[in-house]
N, CA, C and O atoms as CSV, one atom per row, in Angstrom:
chain,resi,resn,atom,element,x,y,z
A,1,MET,N,N,-8.681,-23.730,4.884
A,1,MET,CA,C,-8.974,-22.746,5.917
A,1,MET,C,C,-10.083,-23.316,6.809
A,1,MET,O,O,-11.077,-23.850,6.318
A,2,ASP,N,N,-9.902,-23.196,8.089
A,2,ASP,CA,C,-10.876,-23.738,9.023
A,2,ASP,C,C,-11.879,-22.668,9.463
A,2,ASP,O,O,-11.779,-21.501,9.083
A,3,PHE,N,N,-12.833,-23.095,10.263
A,3,PHE,CA,C,-13.897,-22.187,10.711
A,3,PHE,C,C,-13.345,-21.027,11.527
A,3,PHE,O,O,-13.764,-19.883,11.350
A,4,ASN,N,N,-12.402,-21.322,12.423
A,4,ASN,CA,C,-11.848,-20.257,13.269
A,4,ASN,C,C,-11.139,-19.188,12.445
A,4,ASN,O,O,-11.232,-17.998,12.747
A,5,SER,N,N,-10.436,-19.614,11.413
A,5,SER,CA,C,-9.755,-18.648,10.545
A,5,SER,C,C,-10.761,-17.741,9.845
A,5,SER,O,O,-10.565,-16.529,9.754
A,6,SER,N,N,-11.834,-18.343,9.355
A,6,SER,CA,C,-12.880,-17.539,8.702
A,6,SER,C,C,-13.463,-16.513,9.660
A,6,SER,O,O,-13.677,-15.357,9.295
A,7,LEU,N,N,-13.715,-16.945,10.884
A,7,LEU,CA,C,-14.278,-16.039,11.880
A,7,LEU,C,C,-13.310,-14.909,12.218
A,7,LEU,O,O,-13.721,-13.755,12.342
A,8,ARG,N,N,-12.033,-15.233,12.366
A,8,ARG,CA,C,-11.048,-14.203,12.716
A,8,ARG,C,C,-10.846,-13.200,11.581
A,8,ARG,O,O,-10.717,-12.000,11.826
A,9,ILE,N,N,-10.818,-13.685,10.353
A,9,ILE,CA,C,-10.657,-12.771,9.211
A,9,ILE,C,C,-11.855,-11.841,9.117
A,9,ILE,O,O,-11.692,-10.638,8.914
A,10,ALA,N,N,-13.053,-12.385,9.263
A,10,ALA,CA,C,-14.262,-11.556,9.227
A,10,ALA,C,C,-14.271,-10.558,10.383
A,10,ALA,O,O,-14.703,-9.417,10.217
A,11,ALA,N,N,-13.798,-10.984,11.545
A,11,ALA,CA,C,-13.767,-10.091,12.712
A,11,ALA,C,C,-12.825,-8.915,12.476
A,11,ALA,O,O,-13.128,-7.794,12.887
A,12,THR,N,N,-11.688,-9.149,11.821
A,12,THR,CA,C,-10.783,-8.026,11.543
A,12,THR,C,C,-11.429,-7.044,10.571
A,12,THR,O,O,-11.246,-5.833,10.693
A,13,GLY,N,N,-12.181,-7.566,9.611
A,13,GLY,CA,C,-12.901,-6.693,8.684
A,13,GLY,C,C,-13.964,-5.874,9.396
A,13,GLY,O,O,-14.136,-4.689,9.110
A,14,MET,N,N,-14.676,-6.502,10.322
A,14,MET,CA,C,-15.700,-5.780,11.080
A,14,MET,C,C,-15.065,-4.698,11.946
A,14,MET,O,O,-15.592,-3.591,12.053
A,15,HIS,N,N,-13.943,-5.020,12.556
A,15,HIS,CA,C,-13.247,-4.035,13.394
A,15,HIS,C,C,-12.791,-2.837,12.556
A,15,HIS,O,O,-12.938,-1.690,12.979
A,16,ALA,N,N,-12.245,-3.102,11.381
A,16,ALA,CA,C,-11.773,-2.018,10.514
A,16,ALA,C,C,-12.940,-1.139,10.055
A,16,ALA,O,O,-12.811,0.085,10.019
A,17,GLN,N,N,-14.059,-1.740,9.710
A,17,GLN,CA,C,-15.208,-0.952,9.253
A,17,GLN,C,C,-15.824,-0.158,10.409
A,17,GLN,O,O,-16.338,0.940,10.198
A,18,THR,N,N,-15.777,-0.701,11.618
A,18,THR,CA,C,-16.255,0.045,12.778
A,18,THR,C,C,-15.414,1.298,12.978
A,18,THR,O,O,-15.952,2.378,13.225
A,19,ALA,N,N,-14.106,1.157,12.874
A,19,ALA,CA,C,-13.219,2.320,13.013
A,19,ALA,C,C,-13.484,3.329,11.895
A,19,ALA,O,O,-13.471,4.537,12.131
A,20,ARG,N,N,-13.721,2.842,10.697
A,20,ARG,CA,C,-14.042,3.725,9.568
A,20,ARG,C,C,-15.318,4.506,9.841
A,20,ARG,O,O,-15.378,5.707,9.580
A,21,MET,N,N,-16.343,3.831,10.366
A,21,MET,CA,C,-17.607,4.521,10.654
A,21,MET,C,C,-17.435,5.570,11.747
A,21,MET,O,O,-18.102,6.605,11.715
A,22,ARG,N,N,-16.557,5.323,12.709
A,22,ARG,CA,C,-16.293,6.330,13.742
A,22,ARG,C,C,-15.679,7.594,13.147
A,22,ARG,O,O,-16.055,8.706,13.518
A,23,VAL,N,N,-14.737,7.421,12.225
A,23,VAL,CA,C,-14.101,8.576,11.584
A,23,VAL,C,C,-15.127,9.344,10.754
A,23,VAL,O,O,-15.149,10.575,10.774
A,24,ILE,N,N,-15.966,8.631,10.034
A,24,ILE,CA,C,-17.008,9.272,9.221
A,24,ILE,C,C,-17.974,10.042,10.119
A,24,ILE,O,O,-18.361,11.166,9.797
A,25,ALA,N,N,-18.359,9.447,11.230
A,25,ALA,CA,C,-19.264,10.123,12.174
A,25,ALA,C,C,-18.618,11.395,12.721
A,25,ALA,O,O,-19.292,12.410,12.897
A,26,GLU,N,N,-17.323,11.339,12.988
A,26,GLU,CA,C,-16.609,12.524,13.460
A,26,GLU,C,C,-16.607,13.617,12.389
A,26,GLU,O,O,-16.785,14.796,12.695
A,27,ASN,N,N,-16.407,13.218,11.143
A,27,ASN,CA,C,-16.441,14.188,10.047
A,27,ASN,C,C,-17.811,14.853,9.940
A,27,ASN,O,O,-17.904,16.071,9.787
A,28,ILE,N,N,-18.862,14.059,10.019
A,28,ILE,CA,C,-20.216,14.608,9.915
A,28,ILE,C,C,-20.507,15.531,11.097
A,28,ILE,O,O,-21.107,16.593,10.932
A,29,ALA,N,N,-20.081,15.122,12.282
A,29,ALA,CA,C,-20.324,15.942,13.472
A,29,ALA,C,C,-19.636,17.301,13.390
A,29,ALA,O,O,-20.113,18.277,13.968
A,30,ASN,N,N,-18.524,17.364,12.678
A,30,ASN,CA,C,-17.763,18.609,12.588
A,30,ASN,C,C,-17.955,19.333,11.260
A,30,ASN,O,O,-17.192,20.246,10.945
A,31,ALA,N,N,-18.946,18.947,10.488
A,31,ALA,CA,C,-19.142,19.517,9.155
A,31,ALA,C,C,-19.391,21.020,9.184
A,31,ALA,O,O,-19.086,21.701,8.205
A,32,ASP,N,N,-19.925,21.555,10.256
A,32,ASP,CA,C,-20.202,22.993,10.349
A,32,ASP,C,C,-19.357,23.680,11.421
A,32,ASP,O,O,-19.728,24.746,11.913
A,33,SER,N,N,-18.235,23.082,11.782
A,33,SER,CA,C,-17.380,23.644,12.831
A,33,SER,C,C,-16.388,24.641,12.245
A,33,SER,O,O,-15.350,24.265,11.701
A,34,ALA,N,N,-16.724,25.888,12.365
A,34,ALA,CA,C,-15.830,26.950,11.903
A,34,ALA,C,C,-14.868,27.310,13.031
A,34,ALA,O,O,-15.042,26.887,14.174
A,35,GLY,N,N,-13.859,28.092,12.692
A,35,GLY,CA,C,-12.929,28.567,13.706
A,35,GLY,C,C,-13.622,29.536,14.656
A,35,GLY,O,O,-14.749,29.963,14.405
A,36,LYS,N,N,-12.942,29.882,15.750
A,36,LYS,CA,C,-13.532,30.793,16.731
A,36,LYS,C,C,-13.123,32.236,16.504
A,36,LYS,O,O,-13.770,33.161,16.995
A,37,ALA,N,N,-12.047,32.419,15.758
A,37,ALA,CA,C,-11.547,33.776,15.517
A,37,ALA,C,C,-11.060,33.880,14.077
A,37,ALA,O,O,-10.757,32.858,13.460
A,38,PRO,N,N,-10.977,35.075,13.533
A,38,PRO,CA,C,-10.471,35.227,12.168
A,38,PRO,C,C,-9.079,34.597,12.034
A,38,PRO,O,O,-8.213,34.792,12.886
A,39,GLY,N,N,-8.885,33.853,10.969
A,39,GLY,CA,C,-7.603,33.192,10.739
A,39,GLY,C,C,-7.505,31.798,11.324
A,39,GLY,O,O,-6.582,31.056,10.991
A,40,ASP,N,N,-8.454,31.420,12.206
A,40,ASP,CA,C,-8.452,30.059,12.739
A,40,ASP,C,C,-8.837,29.086,11.634
A,40,ASP,O,O,-9.745,29.344,10.843
A,41,GLU,N,N,-8.134,27.973,11.596
A,41,GLU,CA,C,-8.441,26.956,10.602
A,41,GLU,C,C,-9.587,26.093,11.113
A,41,GLU,O,O,-9.570,25.673,12.270
A,42,PRO,N,N,-10.581,25.820,10.275
A,42,PRO,CA,C,-11.683,24.953,10.724
A,42,PRO,C,C,-11.243,23.491,10.769
A,42,PRO,O,O,-10.110,23.152,10.426
A,43,TYR,N,N,-12.150,22.656,11.192
A,43,TYR,CA,C,-11.906,21.215,11.226
A,43,TYR,C,C,-11.536,20.741,9.824
A,43,TYR,O,O,-12.135,21.171,8.839
A,44,ARG,N,N,-10.558,19.864,9.740
A,44,ARG,CA,C,-10.154,19.295,8.449
A,44,ARG,C,C,-10.615,17.842,8.395
A,44,ARG,O,O,-10.372,17.067,9.320
A,45,ARG,N,N,-11.273,17.491,7.312
A,45,ARG,CA,C,-11.796,16.137,7.116
A,45,ARG,C,C,-10.677,15.105,7.259
A,45,ARG,O,O,-9.563,15.295,6.772
A,46,ARG,N,N,-11.005,14.019,7.935
A,46,ARG,CA,C,-10.051,12.929,8.120
A,46,ARG,C,C,-10.500,11.735,7.288
A,46,ARG,O,O,-11.693,11.472,7.139
A,47,VAL,N,N,-9.522,11.023,6.753
A,47,VAL,CA,C,-9.785,9.878,5.894
A,47,VAL,C,C,-9.046,8.663,6.456
A,47,VAL,O,O,-7.827,8.709,6.624
A,48,PRO,N,N,-9.762,7.582,6.746
A,48,PRO,CA,C,-9.086,6.390,7.260
A,48,PRO,C,C,-8.366,5.639,6.139
A,48,PRO,O,O,-8.803,5.653,4.988
A,49,THR,N,N,-7.274,4.996,6.486
A,49,THR,CA,C,-6.574,4.130,5.540
A,49,THR,C,C,-6.586,2.717,6.110
A,49,THR,O,O,-6.711,2.516,7.318
A,50,PHE,N,N,-6.456,1.759,5.226
A,50,PHE,CA,C,-6.466,0.361,5.635
A,50,PHE,C,C,-5.158,-0.295,5.228
A,50,PHE,O,O,-4.533,0.087,4.239
A,51,GLN,N,N,-4.756,-1.285,6.006
A,51,GLN,CA,C,-3.580,-2.076,5.684
A,51,GLN,C,C,-3.980,-3.543,5.724
A,51,GLN,O,O,-4.718,-3.986,6.604
A,52,SER,N,N,-3.479,-4.270,4.759
A,52,SER,CA,C,-3.745,-5.696,4.697
A,52,SER,C,C,-2.411,-6.428,4.806
A,52,SER,O,O,-1.424,-6.030,4.187
A,53,HIS,N,N,-2.389,-7.491,5.590
A,53,HIS,CA,C,-1.161,-8.272,5.707
A,53,HIS,C,C,-1.514,-9.731,5.938
A,53,HIS,O,O,-2.613,-10.065,6.380
A,54,PHE,N,N,-0.556,-10.587,5.629
A,54,PHE,CA,C,-0.759,-12.022,5.810
A,54,PHE,C,C,-0.537,-12.375,7.273
A,54,PHE,O,O,0.482,-12.010,7.859
A,55,ASP,N,N,-1.481,-13.077,7.853
A,55,ASP,CA,C,-1.383,-13.546,9.231
A,55,ASP,C,C,-1.175,-15.053,9.182
A,55,ASP,O,O,-2.087,-15.801,8.829
A,56,ALA,N,N,0.029,-15.496,9.537
A,56,ALA,CA,C,0.361,-16.917,9.463
A,56,ALA,C,C,-0.502,-17.751,10.394
A,56,ALA,O,O,-0.830,-18.893,10.074
A,57,GLU,N,N,-0.875,-17.194,11.546
A,57,GLU,CA,C,-1.692,-17.929,12.505
A,57,GLU,C,C,-3.078,-18.224,11.938
A,57,GLU,O,O,-3.636,-19.299,12.155
A,58,VAL,N,N,-3.616,-17.261,11.215
A,58,VAL,CA,C,-4.937,-17.420,10.608
A,58,VAL,C,C,-4.835,-18.163,9.282
A,58,VAL,O,O,-5.752,-18.885,8.891
A,59,GLY,N,N,-3.727,-17.983,8.605
A,59,GLY,CA,C,-3.553,-18.621,7.307
A,59,GLY,C,C,-4.183,-17.831,6.179
A,59,GLY,O,O,-4.546,-18.398,5.148
A,60,GLY,N,N,-4.315,-16.538,6.364
A,60,GLY,CA,C,-4.908,-15.685,5.326
A,60,GLY,C,C,-4.596,-14.225,5.585
A,60,GLY,O,O,-3.944,-13.864,6.566
A,61,ARG,N,N,-5.074,-13.409,4.686
A,61,ARG,CA,C,-4.848,-11.974,4.804
A,61,ARG,C,C,-5.903,-11.358,5.717
A,61,ARG,O,O,-7.088,-11.680,5.632
A,62,VAL,N,N,-5.446,-10.471,6.588
A,62,VAL,CA,C,-6.348,-9.751,7.481
A,62,VAL,C,C,-6.188,-8.265,7.219
A,62,VAL,O,O,-5.158,-7.815,6.717
A,63,VAL,N,N,-7.207,-7.520,7.561
A,63,VAL,CA,C,-7.188,-6.075,7.338
A,63,VAL,C,C,-7.214,-5.366,8.682
A,63,VAL,O,O,-7.811,-5.848,9.645
A,64,GLU,N,N,-6.564,-4.225,8.729
A,64,GLU,CA,C,-6.607,-3.402,9.938
A,64,GLU,C,C,-6.594,-1.946,9.521
A,64,GLU,O,O,-6.191,-1.596,8.411
A,65,ILE,N,N,-7.041,-1.114,10.430
A,65,ILE,CA,C,-7.081,0.320,10.165
A,65,ILE,C,C,-5.647,0.841,10.245
A,65,ILE,O,O,-4.880,0.471,11.134
A,66,GLY,N,N,-5.307,1.709,9.295
A,66,GLY,CA,C,-3.979,2.314,9.286
A,66,GLY,C,C,-4.038,3.707,9.888
A,66,GLY,O,O,-4.873,3.996,10.746
A,67,LYS,N,N,-3.155,4.551,9.435
A,67,LYS,CA,C,-3.118,5.927,9.921
A,67,LYS,C,C,-4.294,6.712,9.358
A,67,LYS,O,O,-4.805,6.410,8.280
A,68,LEU,N,N,-4.704,7.707,10.094
A,68,LEU,CA,C,-5.732,8.616,9.610
A,68,LEU,C,C,-5.036,9.740,8.859
A,68,LEU,O,O,-4.119,10.377,9.379
A,69,ALA,N,N,-5.479,9.973,7.641
A,69,ALA,CA,C,-4.897,11.027,6.823
A,69,ALA,C,C,-5.834,12.227,6.810
A,69,ALA,O,O,-7.053,12.073,6.884
A,70,ASN,N,N,-5.268,13.405,6.717
A,70,ASN,CA,C,-6.071,14.616,6.584
A,70,ASN,C,C,-6.346,14.874,5.111
A,70,ASN,O,O,-5.444,14.777,4.279
A,71,ASP,N,N,-7.577,15.199,4.796
A,71,ASP,CA,C,-7.961,15.579,3.444
A,71,ASP,C,C,-7.473,17.012,3.226
A,71,ASP,O,O,-7.925,17.934,3.906
A,72,MET,N,N,-6.570,17.193,2.296
A,72,MET,CA,C,-5.956,18.502,2.093
A,72,MET,C,C,-6.688,19.358,1.055
A,72,MET,O,O,-6.129,20.333,0.552
A,73,SER,N,N,-7.927,19.000,0.738
A,73,SER,CA,C,-8.697,19.826,-0.192
A,73,SER,C,C,-9.037,21.166,0.462
A,73,SER,O,O,-8.925,21.323,1.678
A,74,ASP,N,N,-9.446,22.108,-0.350
A,74,ASP,CA,C,-9.724,23.460,0.130
A,74,ASP,C,C,-10.948,23.495,1.042
A,74,ASP,O,O,-11.883,22.708,0.893
A,75,PHE,N,N,-10.912,24.425,1.983
A,75,PHE,CA,C,-12.072,24.672,2.825
A,75,PHE,C,C,-13.111,25.436,2.011
A,75,PHE,O,O,-12.793,26.029,0.981
A,76,THR,N,N,-14.346,25.414,2.480
A,76,THR,CA,C,-15.383,26.214,1.840
A,76,THR,C,C,-15.497,27.547,2.575
A,76,THR,O,O,-15.228,27.631,3.773
A,77,SER,N,N,-15.891,28.571,1.858
A,77,SER,CA,C,-16.065,29.894,2.459
A,77,SER,C,C,-17.512,30.331,2.300
A,77,SER,O,O,-18.132,30.126,1.256
A,78,ARG,N,N,-18.030,30.934,3.352
A,78,ARG,CA,C,-19.397,31.471,3.324
A,78,ARG,C,C,-19.348,32.922,3.782
A,78,ARG,O,O,-18.575,33.298,4.663
A,79,TYR,N,N,-20.193,33.713,3.157
A,79,TYR,CA,C,-20.255,35.119,3.524
A,79,TYR,C,C,-21.145,35.267,4.743
A,79,TYR,O,O,-22.367,35.145,4.646
A,80,GLU,N,N,-20.535,35.531,5.893
A,80,GLU,CA,C,-21.235,35.721,7.160
A,80,GLU,C,C,-20.507,36.822,7.932
A,80,GLU,O,O,-19.723,36.532,8.836
A,81,PRO,N,N,-20.760,38.069,7.583
A,81,PRO,CA,C,-19.989,39.157,8.192
A,81,PRO,C,C,-20.155,39.290,9.711
A,81,PRO,O,O,-19.283,39.868,10.360
A,82,GLY,N,N,-21.220,38.786,10.288
A,82,GLY,CA,C,-21.431,38.900,11.728
A,82,GLY,C,C,-20.797,37.777,12.539
A,82,GLY,O,O,-20.826,37.813,13.769
A,83,HIS,N,N,-20.235,36.796,11.877
A,83,HIS,CA,C,-19.635,35.635,12.559
A,83,HIS,C,C,-18.312,36.045,13.210
A,83,HIS,O,O,-17.551,36.814,12.623
A,84,PRO,N,N,-18.026,35.538,14.421
A,84,PRO,CA,C,-16.768,35.900,15.100
A,84,PRO,C,C,-15.509,35.498,14.328
A,84,PRO,O,O,-14.452,36.097,14.528
A,85,ALA,N,N,-15.603,34.497,13.451
A,85,ALA,CA,C,-14.433,34.041,12.704
A,85,ALA,C,C,-14.355,34.664,11.308
A,85,ALA,O,O,-13.523,34.259,10.497
A,86,ALA,N,N,-15.213,35.642,11.025
A,86,ALA,CA,C,-15.213,36.257,9.688
A,86,ALA,C,C,-13.938,37.072,9.486
A,86,ALA,O,O,-13.464,37.760,10.390
A,87,ASP,N,N,-13.402,36.973,8.270
A,87,ASP,CA,C,-12.225,37.781,7.958
A,87,ASP,C,C,-12.660,39.196,7.611
A,87,ASP,O,O,-13.838,39.530,7.736
A,88,GLU,N,N,-11.723,40.031,7.177
A,88,GLU,CA,C,-12.041,41.433,6.899
A,88,GLU,C,C,-13.034,41.595,5.750
A,88,GLU,O,O,-13.673,42.641,5.629
A,89,SER,N,N,-13.169,40.573,4.908
A,89,SER,CA,C,-14.140,40.614,3.809
A,89,SER,C,C,-15.497,40.051,4.216
A,89,SER,O,O,-16.450,40.116,3.440
A,90,GLY,N,N,-15.594,39.504,5.415
A,90,GLY,CA,C,-16.856,38.959,5.894
A,90,GLY,C,C,-17.034,37.475,5.626
A,90,GLY,O,O,-18.115,36.933,5.857
A,91,TYR,N,N,-15.991,36.806,5.143
A,91,TYR,CA,C,-16.086,35.381,4.825
A,91,TYR,C,C,-15.548,34.537,5.977
A,91,TYR,O,O,-14.567,34.887,6.634
A,92,VAL,N,N,-16.229,33.411,6.193
A,92,VAL,CA,C,-15.840,32.458,7.229
A,92,VAL,C,C,-15.461,31.156,6.536
A,92,VAL,O,O,-16.167,30.689,5.642
A,93,GLN,N,N,-14.335,30.573,6.957
A,93,GLN,CA,C,-13.933,29.283,6.409
A,93,GLN,C,C,-14.621,28.166,7.186
A,93,GLN,O,O,-14.653,28.161,8.416
A,94,TYR,N,N,-15.170,27.216,6.423
A,94,TYR,CA,C,-15.827,26.046,6.998
A,94,TYR,C,C,-15.095,24.787,6.568
A,94,TYR,O,O,-14.362,24.810,5.579
A,95,PRO,N,N,-15.278,23.693,7.289
A,95,PRO,CA,C,-14.558,22.449,6.982
A,95,PRO,C,C,-14.777,21.966,5.550
A,95,PRO,O,O,-15.769,22.293,4.899
A,96,ASN,N,N,-13.814,21.179,5.091
A,96,ASN,CA,C,-13.885,20.592,3.759
A,96,ASN,C,C,-14.641,19.260,3.798
A,96,ASN,O,O,-14.248,18.292,3.148
A,97,VAL,N,N,-15.716,19.229,4.562
A,97,VAL,CA,C,-16.536,18.024,4.724
A,97,VAL,C,C,-17.802,18.174,3.892
A,97,VAL,O,O,-18.560,19.130,4.062
A,98,ASN,N,N,-18.023,17.225,2.996
A,98,ASN,CA,C,-19.241,17.176,2.204
A,98,ASN,C,C,-20.102,16.067,2.809
A,98,ASN,O,O,-19.763,14.888,2.707
A,99,THR,N,N,-21.202,16.444,3.433
A,99,THR,CA,C,-22.003,15.446,4.148
A,99,THR,C,C,-22.593,14.387,3.208
A,99,THR,O,O,-22.857,13.266,3.644
A,100,LEU,N,N,-22.802,14.717,1.944
A,100,LEU,CA,C,-23.299,13.726,0.988
A,100,LEU,C,C,-22.245,12.634,0.775
A,100,LEU,O,O,-22.568,11.446,0.772
A,101,ILE,N,N,-21.000,13.037,0.598
A,101,ILE,CA,C,-19.921,12.067,0.430
A,101,ILE,C,C,-19.762,11.231,1.698
A,101,ILE,O,O,-19.561,10.019,1.623
A,102,GLU,N,N,-19.851,11.869,2.848
A,102,GLU,CA,C,-19.715,11.141,4.112
A,102,GLU,C,C,-20.854,10.140,4.288
A,102,GLU,O,O,-20.640,9.039,4.794
A,103,THR,N,N,-22.050,10.513,3.876
A,103,THR,CA,C,-23.198,9.614,3.987
A,103,THR,C,C,-23.014,8.394,3.090
A,103,THR,O,O,-23.311,7.270,3.494
A,104,VAL,N,N,-22.528,8.617,1.880
A,104,VAL,CA,C,-22.271,7.495,0.964
A,104,VAL,C,C,-21.158,6.610,1.517
A,104,VAL,O,O,-21.261,5.385,1.462
A,105,ASP,N,N,-20.098,7.214,2.048
A,105,ASP,CA,C,-19.015,6.438,2.653
A,105,ASP,C,C,-19.528,5.627,3.848
A,105,ASP,O,O,-19.126,4.480,4.046
A,106,MET,N,N,-20.412,6.227,4.632
A,106,MET,CA,C,-20.975,5.525,5.789
A,106,MET,C,C,-21.782,4.312,5.332
A,106,MET,O,O,-21.691,3.237,5.925
A,107,ARG,N,N,-22.562,4.492,4.285
A,107,ARG,CA,C,-23.372,3.384,3.769
A,107,ARG,C,C,-22.481,2.258,3.244
A,107,ARG,O,O,-22.770,1.079,3.448
A,108,GLU,N,N,-21.395,2.636,2.568
A,108,GLU,CA,C,-20.459,1.629,2.063
A,108,GLU,C,C,-19.799,0.871,3.216
A,108,GLU,O,O,-19.663,-0.351,3.158
A,109,ALA,N,N,-19.395,1.587,4.251
A,109,ALA,CA,C,-18.788,0.945,5.422
A,109,ALA,C,C,-19.798,0.023,6.103
A,109,ALA,O,O,-19.448,-1.068,6.555
A,110,GLN,N,N,-21.047,0.468,6.170
A,110,GLN,CA,C,-22.097,-0.348,6.783
A,110,GLN,C,C,-22.296,-1.646,5.996
A,110,GLN,O,O,-22.442,-2.717,6.585
A,111,ARG,N,N,-22.301,-1.549,4.677
A,111,ARG,CA,C,-22.487,-2.755,3.853
A,111,ARG,C,C,-21.293,-3.700,3.973
A,111,ARG,O,O,-21.464,-4.919,3.984
A,112,SER,N,N,-20.100,-3.149,4.062
A,112,SER,CA,C,-18.921,-3.994,4.256
A,112,SER,C,C,-18.978,-4.699,5.606
A,112,SER,O,O,-18.626,-5.873,5.722
A,113,TYR,N,N,-19.425,-3.970,6.619
A,113,TYR,CA,C,-19.590,-4.562,7.946
A,113,TYR,C,C,-20.612,-5.698,7.889
A,113,TYR,O,O,-20.391,-6.777,8.438
A,114,GLU,N,N,-21.729,-5.437,7.218
A,114,GLU,CA,C,-22.784,-6.452,7.108
A,114,GLU,C,C,-22.290,-7.685,6.351
A,114,GLU,O,O,-22.658,-8.807,6.698
A,115,ALA,N,N,-21.464,-7.489,5.324
A,115,ALA,CA,C,-20.925,-8.627,4.578
A,115,ALA,C,C,-20.056,-9.493,5.485
A,115,ALA,O,O,-20.140,-10.720,5.439
A,116,ASN,N,N,-19.232,-8.867,6.297
A,116,ASN,CA,C,-18.405,-9.622,7.235
A,116,ASN,C,C,-19.260,-10.305,8.298
A,116,ASN,O,O,-18.963,-11.424,8.716
A,117,LEU,N,N,-20.311,-9.635,8.728
A,117,LEU,CA,C,-21.228,-10.237,9.691
A,117,LEU,C,C,-21.915,-11.466,9.092
A,117,LEU,O,O,-22.136,-12.457,9.788
A,118,ASN,N,N,-22.248,-11.399,7.808
A,118,ASN,CA,C,-22.844,-12.555,7.136
A,118,ASN,C,C,-21.866,-13.724,7.091
A,118,ASN,O,O,-22.274,-14.877,7.230
A,119,VAL,N,N,-20.575,-13.437,6.897
A,119,VAL,CA,C,-19.566,-14.499,6.921
A,119,VAL,C,C,-19.560,-15.168,8.290
A,119,VAL,O,O,-19.493,-16.394,8.381
A,120,VAL,N,N,-19.631,-14.376,9.351
A,120,VAL,CA,C,-19.656,-14.930,10.707
A,120,VAL,C,C,-20.903,-15.786,10.897
A,120,VAL,O,O,-20.824,-16.889,11.439
A,121,THR,N,N,-22.047,-15.286,10.457
A,121,THR,CA,C,-23.310,-16.021,10.614
A,121,THR,C,C,-23.287,-17.344,9.862
A,121,THR,O,O,-23.666,-18.380,10.410
A,122,VAL,N,N,-22.845,-17.313,8.615
A,122,VAL,CA,C,-22.817,-18.534,7.807
A,122,VAL,C,C,-21.802,-19.525,8.364
A,122,VAL,O,O,-22.054,-20.730,8.387
A,123,THR,N,N,-20.668,-19.026,8.808
A,123,THR,CA,C,-19.656,-19.912,9.397
A,123,THR,C,C,-20.199,-20.597,10.649
A,123,THR,O,O,-19.986,-21.793,10.849
A,124,ARG,N,N,-20.891,-19.848,11.478
A,124,ARG,CA,C,-21.484,-20.451,12.678
A,124,ARG,C,C,-22.542,-21.486,12.303
A,124,ARG,O,O,-22.632,-22.533,12.943
A,125,GLN,N,N,-23.344,-21.206,11.274
A,125,GLN,CA,C,-24.350,-22.169,10.837
A,125,GLN,C,C,-23.686,-23.441,10.312
A,125,GLN,O,O,-24.131,-24.550,10.609
A,126,MET,N,N,-22.618,-23.271,9.531
A,126,MET,CA,C,-21.907,-24.435,9.005
A,126,MET,C,C,-21.294,-25.260,10.128
A,126,MET,O,O,-21.321,-26.490,10.089
A,127,LEU,N,N,-20.747,-24.586,11.120
A,127,LEU,CA,C,-20.172,-25.277,12.267
A,127,LEU,C,C,-21.254,-26.047,13.018
A,127,LEU,O,O,-21.038,-27.189,13.423
A,128,GLY,N,N,-22.409,-25.428,13.203
A,128,GLY,CA,C,-23.525,-26.099,13.872
A,128,GLY,C,C,-24.002,-27.317,13.105
A,128,GLY,O,O,-24.279,-28.358,13.702
A,129,ARG,N,N,-24.101,-27.199,11.779
A,129,ARG,CA,C,-24.533,-28.341,10.966
A,129,ARG,C,C,-23.511,-29.464,10.995
A,129,ARG,O,O,-23.868,-30.642,11.011
A,130,THR,N,N,-22.233,-29.089,11.003
A,130,THR,CA,C,-21.190,-30.111,11.096
A,130,THR,C,C,-21.280,-30.878,12.408
A,130,THR,O,O,-21.143,-32.101,12.433
A,131,LEU,N,N,-21.509,-30.157,13.486
A,131,LEU,CA,C,-21.669,-30.821,14.791
A,131,LEU,C,C,-22.904,-31.719,14.807
A,131,LEU,O,O,-22.884,-32.796,15.403
A,132,ASP,N,N,-23.977,-31.278,14.153
A,132,ASP,CA,C,-25.188,-32.102,14.074
A,132,ASP,C,C,-24.913,-33.404,13.311
A,132,ASP,O,O,-25.391,-34.471,13.698
A,133,LEU,N,N,-24.137,-33.303,12.222
A,133,LEU,CA,C,-23.805,-34.502,11.451
A,133,LEU,C,C,-22.937,-35.479,12.255
A,133,LEU,O,O,-23.093,-36.697,12.161
A,134,LEU,N,N,-22.032,-34.918,13.036
A,134,LEU,CA,C,-21.164,-35.765,13.832
A,134,LEU,C,C,-21.925,-36.456,14.963
A,134,LEU,O,O,-21.580,-37.569,15.361
A,135,ARG,N,N,-22.955,-35.796,15.473
A,135,ARG,CA,C,-23.773,-36.387,16.543
A,135,ARG,C,C,-24.687,-37.489,16.008
A,135,ARG,O,O,-24.920,-38.493,16.680
A,136,GLY,N,N,-25.194,-37.293,14.810
A,136,GLY,CA,C,-26.241,-38.170,14.305
A,136,GLY,C,C,-25.716,-39.235,13.460
A,136,GLY,O,O,-26.481,-40.059,12.958
């Protein structure tokens, strides 16, 4: 595997983790988004999927973001009788987003991004050292 292949594989990983962080940020932003009227469904948590395939041009496996799946877990209910979206019992449905889980997922995506960035950095350093050896 050559330097360019290493860089391209790492770049696909960085791109996939960037997309993952965007979805996580959207989930966190909508964590308290209830419906506007009784019976309205609140925001449903989205989960990114990844696909890996062999890229003959690169000579290795690359990763890309797949379809976004909806988390079909139950919504949470809070007793807020004055809320416009409260049902006849006074409960409001809120998204199935747990900000603690989203924060941990964000940290994991960040570390994966950083690992790919380190591959890019080390590959560039190796390329620079190789050029120095060829010059000297």
